[in-house]
C-alpha positions as a printed NumPy array, in Angstrom:
array([[ -1.935,  26.728,   9.724],
       [  1.62 ,  27.1  ,   8.555],
       [  3.015,  29.428,   5.862],
       [  6.108,  28.117,   4.065],
       [  8.223,  29.274,   1.166],
       [  9.553,  26.688,  -1.267],
       [ 12.554,  27.668,  -3.331],
       [ 13.01 ,  25.948,  -6.676],
       [ 15.12 ,  27.032,  -9.631],
       [ 15.921,  30.305,  -7.836],
       [ 12.265,  31.232,  -7.419],
       [ 10.268,  31.446,  -4.184],
       [  6.74 ,  30.004,  -3.939],
       [  4.428,  30.664,  -0.954],
       [  2.314,  27.734,   0.189],
       [ -0.046,  27.57 ,   3.162],
       [ -0.549,  24.221,   4.905],
       [ -3.665,  23.551,   7.016],
       [ -4.15 ,  20.406,   9.101],
       [ -7.72 ,  19.231,   8.423],
       [ -7.692,  15.894,  10.184],
       [ -5.304,  14.388,  12.695],
       [ -5.72 ,  11.166,  14.654],
       [ -2.568,  10.114,  16.509],
       [ -1.053,   6.941,  15.035],
       [ -3.944,   6.635,  12.517],
       [ -4.458,   9.354,   9.961],
       [ -3.605,  12.857,   8.826],
       [ -5.043,  15.126,   6.152],
       [ -3.343,  18.376,   5.117],
       [ -4.603,  20.981,   2.658],
       [ -2.18 ,  23.097,   0.64 ],
       [ -2.929,  26.488,  -0.944],
       [ -0.71 ,  28.777,  -2.99 ],
       [  1.1  ,  28.166,  -6.275],
       [  0.46 ,  24.503,  -5.419],
       [ -3.152,  23.662,  -4.379],
       [ -3.894,  20.193,  -3.124],
       [ -4.423,  17.77 ,  -0.312],
       [ -2.338,  15.014,   1.22 ],
       [ -3.552,  11.948,   3.082],
       [ -1.43 ,   9.736,   5.375],
       [ -2.813,   6.628,   6.957],
       [ -1.262,   3.953,   9.189],
       [ -2.69 ,   0.444,   8.847],
       [ -1.584,  -1.782,  11.758],
       [ -1.087,  -5.454,  10.97 ],
       [ -0.059,  -7.922,  13.749],
       [  2.671,  -5.768,  15.257],
       [  3.696,  -4.472,  11.814],
       [  2.143,  -1.774,   9.802],
       [  1.679,  -0.256,   6.41 ],
       [  1.808,   3.45 ,   5.81 ],
       [ -0.09 ,   4.878,   2.842],
       [  0.44 ,   8.346,   1.417],
       [ -1.68 ,  10.043,  -1.253],
       [ -0.754,  13.455,  -2.559],
       [ -3.131,  15.203,  -4.969],
       [ -2.149,  18.637,  -6.234],
       [ -2.637,  21.134,  -9.027],
       [ -0.087,  23.76 , -10.028],
       [ -1.855,  27.033, -10.827],
       [  0.44 ,  28.735, -13.328],
       [  0.466,  26.398, -16.354],
       [  3.628,  27.872, -17.851],
       [  5.547,  27.383, -14.584],
       [  3.504,  24.264, -13.812],
       [  4.865,  22.248, -16.661],
       [  8.419,  23.024, -15.53 ],
       [  7.675,  22.362, -11.886],
       [  5.634,  19.179, -12.3  ],
       [  8.674,  16.904, -12.596],
       [ 10.521,  18.734,  -9.844],
       [  7.568,  18.622,  -7.413],
       [  7.136,  14.878,  -8.043],
       [ 10.851,  14.22 ,  -7.575],
       [ 11.071,  16.367,  -4.426],
       [  7.893,  14.726,  -2.983],
       [  9.389,  11.248,  -3.454],
       [ 12.687,  12.297,  -1.932],
       [ 10.88 ,  13.842,   1.088],
       [  8.792,  10.711,   1.551],
       [ 11.818,   8.456,   1.406],
       [ 13.568,  10.668,   4.026],
       [ 10.467,  10.716,   6.265],
       [ 10.058,   6.942,   6.055],
       [ 13.727,   6.433,   6.858],
       [ 13.415,   8.747,   9.892],
       [ 10.237,   6.984,  11.02 ],
       [ 11.942,   3.563,  10.689],
       [ 14.894,   4.784,  12.765],
       [ 12.628,   6.181,  15.517],
       [ 10.617,   2.918,  15.694],
       [ 13.678,   0.655,  15.736],
       [ 15.606,   2.764,  18.243],
       [ 12.872,   3.6  ,  20.736]])
């Protein structure tokens, strides 16, 4: 379990992450609780020395008033974080 604080638009939001499933080089499932409740799934699908990585992120923002404002920002930040993570993963694989 990990407690983190996200800062967006000058506001702090507490979120707790709990690793539910982890299989090295196969799959990961993480639960989120706080202002943002949800679950994320990451799976690696090997394919003849290559591989495909799938990521599913399902979430619900509790406070509807703030939720409408944050929805776009959360989506944008998630995409940016995924792009960065994939770039880092690619670098590690290619420079091992």
